[in-house]
N, C-alpha and C positions, 0 to 999 in steps of 0.2 A: 587178333591182337591179344596178347597176354596181359594179365593184371596180377599184381601182388595180392594174394588172398588174405594176407594178414590184416588185422584190424587197423585201419588208418583213422586219424582224426579227420573231422569234416574239412578243416582248412587244408590239410595235406592232400586229401583225396581230390578236392577241387583244384588245388594247385597243380596236381599232376594232370588233371583233365584240361585245365587251361593251357598247360604246356604241350598239349597234343597227345597225351596218353589217353586214348579214347576209353570210355566206359560203355557201359551199355546204357508215359506221362500219366495215370493220375487217379480218380475215383470212378464210381460206376457211371454208366452211360445215362445221362439225365435227359438229353434232348430227343433221342430217337429210340424209344423202346427201353431205355435204361431206368425209367421212372414209371412205376405202376401205382395206381391208387390203392391206398390201404383201406381197411374196413371203415375208417373214419373219414375217408375222402381226401386225406392229406397225402400228397405224393410221397412215395417211399422209394428207397434205393434198391434196385435189383442186383446190380453188379458193383461190388466194392473192390477198390484197388489198394495196393500198398507200394510205396517207394521202398525198394529193397535196402536202401541205406539204413532204414530202421532196424533191420535184422542182420546187419553186416557181421556182428560178432558171432551170432548163431550160425550164419552161413559158413564162416571161416572154420568153425568147429565140426559142423555136421550139415553139409549142404543139402543132401537129399532129405534128411529128416526134417530140416527146417522148412523146406518147400512143402513137404507133406503137412506139417503143422499149420502153415499158412493157409493151405487149401481147407484143412479141417476147420479153421476159424471162419470160413465163409468167404474168403478172398477169392476172386476169380480173375483179377487183372493185376499184372505186375508192371512196375516201372523200373527199368534197369538203371544202374550207374556203373556197373562193374561186371565183368564176365567170370571172375574168379578162376581164371586160367582154364576155363572149359570151352570147348568149341561150340559153334552154333548147333550142330547136330545133337550134342548132348542136351543142351537146353531145350530145344524144340521137342525132343523125345520126352524129357522130364515133364515139361508143361502139358503135353498131350496126355500123359499118364494121369495127371491130376486135374484135368479140365481147366487149365489156365491159359490165358493169352497174355501177350506183352505188347500193348498198344503204343508204348512210349519208351524212350531212353534219354537219359541225361548225358550229354556229350559236351566236353569243353571245346572252346574255340581251338582249332588246329593252328599250328604256327603260321601257315599260309592257307589261303582258300583252296589250294589244290589238295590239301589234306582232308577235305570233306569226302572225296571219292571213296576211300576204303571204309570210312565210317558209314556212308550210305549203303555200300555193298553189304556190310554186316547187318545193318538195320533191316534191309530187305529180307535177308535170310532168317532173321529172328521174327519176322512178321510185324515189326514196328510200323505204326502209321505216323508217328510224330517223333521228331528230333528236337529236344529242348536244351538250350544253353542254360546251365544252372547257376553260373557264377562267373565273375570276371575279377581280375586283379587290378592293382592300382593304375596300370597303363591305360585302362579304359574308364577310369572314374576320377573324380576330384576336380574336374573343370567341365565347363560346357563343351569345349573342344574335344576333350577325351570322350565324353559321352557321344558326341557326334561321330567320332571315329568308330565307336562300337556300333552305332546305328548303321553306318555304312557297311560294316562287316556283316551285320545281321541281314541286311538287305541282300548282299551277295550270297550268303549262305542259304537264304530262303529261296533265291532264284535257282540255285543249284539243286536244292532239295526238291523243288517242284519238278525240275527236269528229270529227277530220279523217281518221281512218283510218290514223294513223301511230303508231309507237312512239317512246319518248322516254327519254333516258338522260343520265348525267353521266360525264365523263372526268376522271380524277385526274391531278395532278402529285405532287410530294412534299409541298407545304405543307399538304395536307389531313390529314396524319398528325402535324403539329406539336402537342404538348400545349397545351391552352388551357382554363382554367377547369375542370380536372379531367376533361377529355375530349379529343377531337380532332374536327376538322371532319368527317373521314370517318365517325366514329361517329355524329355528329349527323345527317349526311346519309343514312346507311343505316338509321338507326332512326326518324327523324322524317319520312321520306317514305313514300309508299304503295309498298310493295314490288311490288305488282302492276302499277303504272304507271311508276314511276321506276326504270329499269334502270341497269346499270353497264357502262361501257366501262373495262376495267382496263388501264391502261398498265403493262405488266410492268416496264419499266425504271424508271419513276419510283417504283413501289412498292418495288423493290429498293433504289433510291437512298435512300429514306426509312427503310430498315432493316426493311421488311416482307417477309413471305413470301407471294408471290402464291398459292401452293397453299392457304394458310390462308384467304385471302379467297374463293377459288373454293369451298372446302368449306363455308365459313360461309354463303355465299349461293347455294345451288344454284338454278338457274333464273333468277337475277337478273343474273349477269354474262353478257351476250349477245355481247360482242365484246372484243377485246384489241388493244392496240398492241404490236407485236412489234419490239423492238430490244434489243440485248445490252448487258451491263454488264461493265466490266473489274473487276479485283479491288479490294477495299477498301484504303485508305479513299477513294480518289478516285472509284471507280465511274464511270470515263469511259464515255461512250456509244460503242457499237461496232455494226458490222453483225452481223446474226444469225449465230450460230455462232462468233463471234470473242471471246466472253467467257465469263461464268460461269453464265448462266441455263440451267437444265435445261428446255429447251423440249420435249423428248420426254415428260417426265413431265407437264408442263403440258398438252400435247396430249391425252394419255391421260386425264387427270383432267377436262379440259374436255369431252371427249366424254360423260362421265357426268353433268356438271352443267349442260348446256344451252348451252355456248359455241357461238356460231353463226358468227362472223366473226373472222378474224385479219388485221389490217392492218399491213404492214411500215411502219416509220417510222424516220427518222433526222433529228434536228433540224438538223444542220449538216454534211452529208456533203461531202467534198472533191470527189467526182465523183458527182452524184446518180444517174445511170443505172447506173454501175458498182456503187454501193451497193445499189440496188434489185435488180440482177441477182444480186449475190453473196448477198444475204439470201434471195431467192427460191430460189436453188439450194440453199442450206442448209436451207430449210424443206422442200423436196422430199425431203430425206434423213431427215426425222423420221418 
């Protein structure tokens, strides 16, 4: 499936995904070999990931050079959202050259559930283990009934992913935590989907932006939060998005807790970095200190 490699806004990219234009989950492996003790005895991260949306502008200008720079920064895992008009064989060869793997991909809900089949086929070719739904439009939010419709679609998608040998999950922004009809979208999604099949990719920044405590979510859903998006938040009330280590989020505690709750991947992300490669490099360096 082809993609427009031009730089798109976050909203436009996700709108295309939600409309069925497939794109191509998260941070280093914390639970099974991805966390090793540091000389201080504090768990440290061995494999650091990046959501490629962070470097979309750089990829559009120089795809191969950008992937090389990502690897040089110490990144070993990629989370896709777009194939940039390149076939699976191109990407698998490029990743192999730089010692990279792609355990996850963001994929918008297809127009119908039959649309999952080609997405899963591509995912298998790319070596993805997880398919993550990253965002939904107004048709699936704004009321309890709308969120319930989304929960039903996620259950179906997860069942089909399992049949294809893939894991399946949902990534939050802040709007899932908005009160609606005596509940929230996140409450509906977490309680009305099959916890064994529909996993969670916890975006730490957006949870904090919404006034939530990521630690509470990790502890409430042990074994369900399989990946995280890692980006920092400035002080309240603005909570501006920052590189990892430049804000208020306690990543060290989250790392230690995630190790006990089954968190498997950590993906660096920044929605609008001034210098994408510098942002990824700084965040990766900060993560290696945790």
